C-alpha positions, 0 to 999 in steps of 0.5 A: 672380928674373925668370928663375926665374919665367919658367923655372917658367912655361915648365916648367908650359906644357911639361907642360900637354899635347899640342897637340891640347888647347891653345888661344889667348887673348891677353887675359890670363895664365892660371894653370895648374892640374892635376887629373883630368878626366872622360873625357866633359869637354871641354877648356877651350879658352880656358885651353889656348890661353892657355897656348900664347900665354903660352909663345910670349911667354916664348920671344919674350922669351928670343929678344929678350933673347939676340939682342943679347948672343949674341956675348958668350955665344959658342957657348952664346948662338948655340945658345940662340937657335937652340933658342928660335927652333925652339921658337917655330916649333913653337909657332906651328904647334901653335897653328894646328893646334890652332885648326883641330882645335878649330874642327872639333870644336866644336859651339858657333856664335858669331853675331858672332865678335870680330875682332882681331889675335889672331883674324887670327893664328889663320887665318894660313897656316903659316909656312915654315921657314928651314933654315939657322940662320945665315940665320934669325938674320940675317933678324931682325938689323938692321945697326946691332946687328951687331958682330964680325969678317968671316966670323963668322956672328954679323955677318950681318944682313938688309941683303942678304937684304931686297934679294933678298926684295924681288925675290922678292916683286915677282915672286910678286905679279906672277905671282899678279895676272897669273894671277888677273886675266887681263883687268887692264891692265898699269897696274892690275897695277902698282897692285895689286902695290903694294898687296901688297908695300908696307911697310905690308902687309909690316909687318902680316904681320910683326906677325901672325907675331911677327917684331917680337918676334924683331927685334934692332934699335936702340931708336930704330927702334922709337920712330919709327913710320914707320921701324919700319914700314919695318924690319918690312917689310925683315925680312919681305922678308929672311925670304922670301929666307932661306927660299928660300936655305936650301932651293934644292930646294923653298923657292921653291915653299913661299914662293909657296904661302904668300904666295898664301894670305896675299895672297888676302884682299887680292885678294878685293875685286877682281872679274875682270870682263871689261869689255864697254865697249859702251855708247859704241858703242851711244850713238854708233850712236843719236845720232852723225852727220856734224858731230855732236860727242860729247865725253867729259870729266873732270868732276872730278879722280880720287880716290886709293884705297889701294894706288895705285889711282884712281877716275875721273869722266867725263861725256859731252856732245853738240853737234848736232841742235839741242843745244849741249854737252848733258850726257847722263850721267856715270860713274865707274870704275877707269880712264877707259875704264870711267868713259866707258863707264859715262857712256854707259850712264847716257845710254842709260838717259835714254830720253826725252832719247836718243829725242828726240835720235834723232828729231831725227837721223832728221828730219835724215836724212829731210830729206836723203833727200827731196832725193835721193829716198830717204826713211827712215821 
């Protein structure tokens, strides 16, 4: 009975109209109605988008249901899974295409658009295709659900693919950061790369693209949040490897362009500003002298940020010219050099104190100059 209902809904959705007249809304199922529409009437975009989503969900259920039993179904099962996977890819592309078309043609402007996973999904770059059905199926198949004889393509799983995909991701992320942030030191590159390729990030992308609905994994993996996050990350890595391996000519370039778009929002919060770090030199020029100590010390432990980055806190202190361990200023930054320079900049902004110290320095220098016959006024 359930299969008949799904088949009916599938048939209705397939006859609902071309992608240009379809839209997306995950909030509720929509009853499909037929009827004449005037030439000047605008399509109900929410309704048509809902049809696409309902169809995507139905196809995802087919894939999830057939995956574990495809071996028992033989060639029919593999053909069905292949066809359903192709339909799901085309639906994702059609939804993305329609969303862009509808966004350009719509004259309604929302003052406060709703932000949700569904909204994020509509702005995703188009998913590159795996051109080898066996590799595509393997990318979503956990080693724990594989049964069969060696040489049977149905025994392929993502175990080896995710290792290759992980290497591709590391390389592409490093190259993207290297080109975009040309003044970033190597340690910061490593930390920023970790933000892009960690399991949490890849699992987020996998969910947005519906990889979790296509996964054939043991039930216990899904019930354990950390393990499920790791599994989704592995599937994403395997998919990257499957795309490239199935298209030796242009697969690498397709994936690199796709990931660059996908990662870009996460990099937008990092500014590629060339650090001048001149405040330390200016401060030293104003108040340093023979026997004078200017110390930059950690004022508190660094604070760990998301993605493995840290914020450092440094203070600058003076001993000399009549002052003992005098605090001049404090600063913070993504490394100690930046934090120290910011501390020196804050010290320079304390003009009354710095002028007083500079005056003491001049007085001392003039005293010595008098003894040698050279006075500096």
